[in-house]
Structure formats: structure tokens, C-alpha cells
N, CA, C and O of each residue as an XYZ file, in Angstrom:
404
protein
N      24.307     10.465     -4.078
C      23.293      9.472     -3.759
C      21.909     10.049     -4.057
O      21.610     11.179     -3.670
N      21.088      9.296     -4.726
C      19.734      9.736     -5.065
C      18.732      9.169     -4.081
O      18.862      8.035     -3.621
N      17.727      9.979     -3.765
C      16.668      9.546     -2.844
C      15.349      9.552     -3.595
O      15.012     10.522     -4.273
N      14.613      8.470     -3.470
C      13.292      8.355     -4.086
C      12.423      7.566     -3.113
O      12.241      6.359     -3.271
N      11.889      8.252     -2.112
C      11.032      7.648     -1.103
C       9.771      8.481     -1.008
O       9.832      9.693     -0.802
N       8.635      7.835     -1.158
C       7.359      8.532     -1.108
C       6.468      7.860     -0.086
O       6.358      6.635     -0.048
N       5.827      8.682      0.752
C       4.838      8.198      1.707
C       3.545      8.935      1.420
O       3.540     10.150      1.223
N       2.453      8.193      1.399
C       1.165      8.790      1.081
C       0.067      8.027      1.797
O       0.082      6.798      1.856
N      -0.882      8.768      2.337
C      -2.045      8.129      2.958
C      -3.286      8.573      2.208
O      -3.300      9.625      1.569
N      -4.316      7.769      2.291
C      -5.572      8.111      1.639
C      -6.509      6.924      1.581
O      -6.310      5.915      2.258
N      -7.532      7.065      0.758
C      -8.543      6.021      0.601
C      -8.348      5.313     -0.728
O      -8.055      5.930     -1.753
N      -8.518      4.001     -0.679
C      -8.469      3.223     -1.912
C      -9.643      3.667     -2.782
O     -10.803      3.549     -2.387
N      -9.330      4.172     -3.949
C     -10.358      4.675     -4.857
C     -10.857      3.565     -5.780
O     -12.052      3.280     -5.854
N      -9.927      2.961     -6.465
C     -10.241      1.945     -7.466
C      -9.162      0.874     -7.424
O      -7.996      1.169     -7.162
N      -9.549     -0.362     -7.680
C      -8.572     -1.449     -7.667
C      -8.781     -2.312     -8.900
O      -9.900     -2.729     -9.199
N      -7.700     -2.571     -9.607
C      -7.777     -3.466    -10.757
C      -7.804     -4.915    -10.298
O      -7.770     -5.202     -9.102
N      -7.865     -5.806    -11.244
C      -7.852     -7.237    -10.942
C      -6.424     -7.693    -10.657
O      -5.471     -7.194    -11.255
N      -6.292     -8.629     -9.754
C      -4.994     -9.233     -9.478
C      -4.588    -10.035    -10.703
O      -5.334    -10.897    -11.166
N      -3.412     -9.750    -11.223
C      -2.918    -10.497    -12.383
C      -1.509    -10.980    -12.075
O      -0.965    -10.701    -11.007
N      -0.936    -11.695    -13.002
C       0.404    -12.242    -12.785
C       1.306    -11.887    -13.960
O       0.867    -11.830    -15.108
N       2.583    -11.651    -13.645
C       3.572    -11.406    -14.686
C       3.849    -12.728    -15.398
O       3.434    -13.778    -14.906
N       4.544    -12.710    -16.551
C       4.895    -13.973    -17.212
C       5.675    -14.926    -16.300
O       5.650    -16.141    -16.499
N       6.367    -14.369    -15.299
C       7.110    -15.199    -14.346
C       6.229    -15.709    -13.205
O       6.703    -16.434    -12.330
N       4.943    -15.330    -13.215
C       4.017    -15.811    -12.184
C       3.938    -14.944    -10.940
O       3.336    -15.354     -9.948
N       4.526    -13.766    -10.964
C       4.522    -12.878     -9.795
C       3.226    -12.067     -9.786
O       2.874    -11.468    -10.803
N       2.500    -12.035     -8.644
C       1.261    -11.259     -8.562
C       1.543     -9.762     -8.708
O       2.544     -9.255     -8.204
N       0.643     -9.066     -9.407
C       0.767     -7.619     -9.583
C      -0.633     -7.014     -9.580
O      -1.567     -7.584    -10.144
N      -0.770     -5.853     -8.938
C      -2.079     -5.212     -8.808
C      -1.912     -3.707     -8.929
O      -1.107     -3.107     -8.217
N      -2.672     -3.095     -9.833
C      -2.699     -1.641     -9.952
C      -3.938     -1.115     -9.246
O      -4.990     -1.753     -9.255
N      -3.800      0.065     -8.628
C      -4.917      0.684     -7.929
C      -4.679      2.179     -7.846
O      -3.592      2.662     -8.162
N      -5.703      2.913     -7.420
C      -5.536      4.354     -7.233
C      -5.919      4.712     -5.804
O      -6.818      4.120     -5.207
N      -5.206      5.699     -5.280
C      -5.394      6.181     -3.915
C      -5.771      7.649     -3.981
O      -5.104      8.425     -4.665
N      -6.828      8.043     -3.283
C      -7.242      9.439     -3.212
C      -6.766     10.018     -1.889
O      -7.025      9.461     -0.822
N      -6.066     11.146     -1.975
C      -5.485     11.787     -0.790
C      -6.093     13.173     -0.599
O      -6.281     13.915     -1.563
N      -6.401     13.520      0.662
C      -6.848     14.863      1.042
C      -6.164     15.235      2.338
O      -6.125     14.442      3.278
N      -5.614     16.464      2.392
C      -4.979     16.931      3.616
C      -4.830     18.441      3.588
O      -5.108     19.090      2.580
N      -4.388     18.990      4.713
C      -4.024     20.395      4.822
C      -2.505     20.438      4.974
O      -1.950     19.805      5.872
N      -1.839     21.182      4.101
C      -0.379     21.301      4.126
C      -0.004     22.769      4.280
O      -0.753     23.663      3.888
N       1.164     22.997      4.856
C       1.688     24.351      4.973
C       2.580     24.632      3.767
O       3.468     23.847      3.435
N       2.325     25.761      3.122
C       3.146     26.177      1.995
C       3.417     27.669      2.162
O       2.496     28.484      2.113
N       4.668     28.016      2.356
C       5.057     29.414      2.534
C       4.277     30.043      3.690
O       3.797     31.172      3.599
N       4.167     29.275      4.782
C       3.501     29.694      6.023
C       1.997     29.927      5.850
O       1.388     30.634      6.653
N       1.403     29.349      4.827
C      -0.031     29.455      4.582
C      -0.600     28.046      4.441
O      -0.027     27.199      3.755
N      -1.749     27.805      5.105
C      -2.403     26.510      4.977
C      -2.983     26.354      3.586
O      -3.549     27.290      3.021
N      -2.833     25.160      3.047
C      -3.341     24.870      1.709
C      -4.030     23.513      1.742
O      -3.465     22.536      2.232
N      -5.254     23.455      1.218
C      -5.961     22.181      1.123
C      -5.430     21.450     -0.108
O      -5.412     22.003     -1.208
N      -5.002     20.213      0.086
C      -4.408     19.415     -0.985
C      -5.309     18.222     -1.268
O      -5.740     17.524     -0.350
N      -5.587     17.997     -2.545
C      -6.346     16.831     -2.989
C      -5.646     16.290     -4.224
O      -5.295     17.044     -5.132
N      -5.446     14.983     -4.250
C      -4.854     14.378     -5.443
C      -5.212     12.897     -5.493
O      -5.645     12.295     -4.510
N      -5.014     12.347     -6.669
C      -5.207     10.909     -6.867
C      -3.910     10.362     -7.440
O      -3.374     10.904     -8.407
N      -3.407      9.286     -6.843
C      -2.140      8.699     -7.271
C      -2.381      7.280     -7.753
O      -3.020      6.478     -7.072
N      -1.865      6.983     -8.928
C      -1.892      5.618     -9.427
C      -0.753      4.859     -8.752
O       0.366      5.361     -8.650
N      -1.051      3.651     -8.296
C      -0.082      2.848     -7.548
C      -0.033      1.432     -8.120
O      -0.959      0.983     -8.794
N       1.058      0.751     -7.836
C       1.193     -0.647     -8.217
C       1.847     -1.398     -7.059
O       2.781     -0.906     -6.426
N       1.344     -2.583     -6.802
C       1.916     -3.454     -5.776
C       2.296     -4.777     -6.439
O       1.592     -5.268     -7.321
N       3.407     -5.339     -6.004
C       3.935     -6.562     -6.595
C       4.166     -7.589     -5.481
O       4.517     -7.230     -4.357
N       3.965     -8.855     -5.804
C       4.247     -9.933     -4.852
C       3.236     -9.987     -3.724
O       2.031     -9.877     -3.948
N       3.734    -10.157     -2.518
C       2.882    -10.276     -1.334
C       2.001     -9.051     -1.150
O       0.835     -9.175     -0.776
N       2.556     -7.857     -1.414
C       1.772     -6.625     -1.260
C       0.557     -6.639     -2.187
O      -0.519     -6.181     -1.802
N       0.717     -7.156     -3.395
C      -0.400     -7.245     -4.345
C      -1.478     -8.188     -3.815
O      -2.668     -7.893     -3.920
N      -1.072     -9.302     -3.255
C      -2.041    -10.266     -2.720
C      -2.812     -9.667     -1.551
O      -4.014     -9.892     -1.418
N      -2.125     -8.904     -0.705
C      -2.790     -8.251      0.428
C      -3.801     -7.229     -0.085
O      -4.941     -7.204      0.380
N      -3.403     -6.394     -1.030
C      -4.291     -5.343     -1.538
C      -5.471     -5.894     -2.330
O      -6.475     -5.199     -2.493
N      -5.375     -7.108     -2.817
C      -6.478     -7.716     -3.557
C      -7.699     -7.924     -2.655
O      -8.809     -8.097     -3.158
N      -7.512     -7.909     -1.340
C      -8.612     -8.122     -0.396
C      -9.163     -6.808      0.166
O     -10.148     -6.826      0.904
N      -8.556     -5.686     -0.166
C      -8.967     -4.390      0.369
C     -10.149     -3.850     -0.441
O     -10.203     -3.994     -1.662
N     -11.091     -3.226      0.266
C     -12.285     -2.689     -0.382
C     -12.092     -1.203     -0.705
O     -11.415     -0.495      0.040
N     -12.679     -0.725     -1.807
C     -12.658      0.710     -2.074
C     -13.231      1.474     -0.880
O     -14.231      1.066     -0.290
N     -12.587      2.580     -0.535
C     -12.996      3.374      0.621
C     -12.141      3.112      1.847
O     -12.106      3.939      2.758
N     -11.448      1.975      1.891
C     -10.575      1.681      3.030
C      -9.394      2.648      3.047
O      -8.870      3.025      1.999
N      -8.982      3.045      4.259
C      -7.862      3.973      4.409
C      -6.549      3.215      4.547
O      -6.456      2.218      5.263
N      -5.533      3.718      3.839
C      -4.222      3.084      3.812
C      -3.129      4.125      3.990
O      -3.312      5.299      3.668
N      -1.999      3.684      4.503
C      -0.762      4.468      4.499
C       0.242      3.649      3.709
O       0.514      2.494      4.038
N       0.786      4.252      2.669
C       1.702      3.546      1.784
C       3.067      4.203      1.786
O       3.189      5.408      2.006
N       4.086      3.410      1.541
C       5.399      3.976      1.254
C       6.010      3.163      0.128
O       5.757      1.967     -0.015
N       6.814      3.840     -0.658
C       7.438      3.191     -1.798
C       8.249      4.187     -2.585
O       8.783      5.143     -2.021
N       8.348      3.975     -3.883
C       9.135      4.865     -4.735
C       8.359      5.206     -5.994
O       7.471      4.461     -6.408
N       8.694      6.327     -6.594
C       8.066      6.763     -7.834
C       8.884      6.321     -9.026
O      10.114      6.363     -8.997
N       8.202      5.897    -10.075
C       8.854      5.531    -11.333
C       7.886      5.829    -12.467
O       6.675      5.900    -12.258
N       8.422      6.002    -13.662
C       7.580      6.211    -14.831
C       6.762      4.946    -15.083
O       7.245      3.834    -14.869
N       5.531      5.121    -15.537
C       4.667      3.970    -15.812
C       5.304      3.052    -16.851
O       5.260      1.829    -16.714
N       5.895      3.640    -17.886
C       6.537      2.860    -18.936
C       7.517      3.763    -19.678
O       7.647      4.944    -19.359
N       8.194      3.207    -20.654
C       9.119      4.021    -21.451
C       8.379      5.088    -22.249
O       8.912      6.176    -22.469
N       7.161      4.788    -22.681
C       6.387      5.743    -23.475
C       5.540      6.672    -22.618
O       5.344      7.834    -22.975
N       5.041      6.183    -21.508
C       4.191      6.987    -20.611
C       5.006      7.376    -19.395
O       5.234      6.548    -18.514
N       5.447      8.621    -19.331
C       6.387      9.078    -18.314
C       5.729      9.549    -17.016
O       6.432      9.921    -16.077
N       4.402      9.539    -16.946
C       3.727      9.947    -15.714
C       4.136      9.010    -14.579
O       4.234      7.799    -14.776
N       4.376      9.574    -13.382
C       4.834      8.720    -12.278
C       3.733      7.823    -11.727
O       2.548      8.153    -11.771
N       4.158      6.704    -11.219
C       3.294      5.745    -10.540
C       4.022      5.334     -9.268
O       5.240      5.156     -9.276
N       3.276      5.183     -8.173
C       3.878      4.812     -6.891
C       4.002      3.295     -6.806
O       2.997      2.586     -6.847
N       5.222      2.798     -6.690
C       5.487      1.376     -6.494
C       5.527      1.129     -4.984
O       6.421      1.621     -4.295
N       4.570      0.376     -4.479
C       4.371      0.206     -3.044
C       5.328     -0.840     -2.473
O       5.422     -1.964     -2.967
N       6.039     -0.431     -1.407
C       6.895     -1.354     -0.663
C       6.251     -1.784      0.651
O       6.374     -2.940      1.056
N       5.562     -0.852      1.320
C       4.919     -1.190      2.584
C       3.492     -0.621      2.616
O       3.204      0.434      2.051
N       2.625     -1.360      3.295
C       1.222     -0.979      3.452
C       0.892     -1.007      4.928
O       1.239     -1.947      5.642
N       0.218      0.035      5.371
C      -0.298      0.074      6.749
C      -1.787      0.370      6.649
O      -2.199      1.308      5.965
N      -2.586     -0.432      7.331
C      -4.030     -0.207      7.328
C      -4.389      0.727      8.468
O      -3.956      0.527      9.604
N      -5.189      1.761      8.162
C      -5.602      2.719      9.180
C      -6.746      2.094      9.958
O      -7.738      1.648      9.380
N      -6.599      2.065     11.268
C      -7.586      1.421     12.126
C      -8.944      2.077     11.982
O      -9.051      3.294     11.826
N      -9.978      1.257     12.037
C     -11.340      1.765     11.955
C     -11.903      1.706     10.552
O     -13.045      2.105     10.325
N     -11.103      1.205      9.592
C     -11.627      1.101      8.226
C     -11.664     -0.343      7.813
O     -12.074     -0.656      6.695
């Protein structure tokens, strides 16, 4: 059995325009900036990264109203952007808004 579950929190960095697939399904690409302290080999390490994400359907419609800088907690799965571009992109299944943003 294969596992592909990713959870990531951070700030909405950039958001594309809400568009629709040929079937009429809403889709939205955005990027999330993450910063945290992680333990690696019993040593604290400051981690910073930016992840490209995509939301489809209801999740896309919800994210279309979010402002850059808002904090989010996302979960979903990683997949290649396309057959030619193999860099991973996070496909969002659930969104949680961090209170106070």
C-alpha cells in the first residue's frame, strides 16, 4: 500500500485567478510560504520553503476569497505538475484557516 499524504501550514504567498476546466470545474493555483523549526538528527533546523498548490472544486472557490498573507493549514497529496514537468505540486483536499488572520 502506498501513502501520499502531505500536511503543510504557512502563509498564502500568491494566488492565481479562479479558472474552470473544460468540464466547468473550478480550479485555482497558488503558492504557500512555510517557515518552522524542525528537529533533524537531534539538532534544531530552521526550515523555509515555498510550495506550489492547486485546489479543485469547492476548495478552489473557498481559496479564491483568501488574501495573500493569510495563514492556512492544508492537507492533500503530492503529484507531478504534468507529464513534462515532474516537480511536485500539492493537491489540496482540506483547508483550515488559522484564527487571527
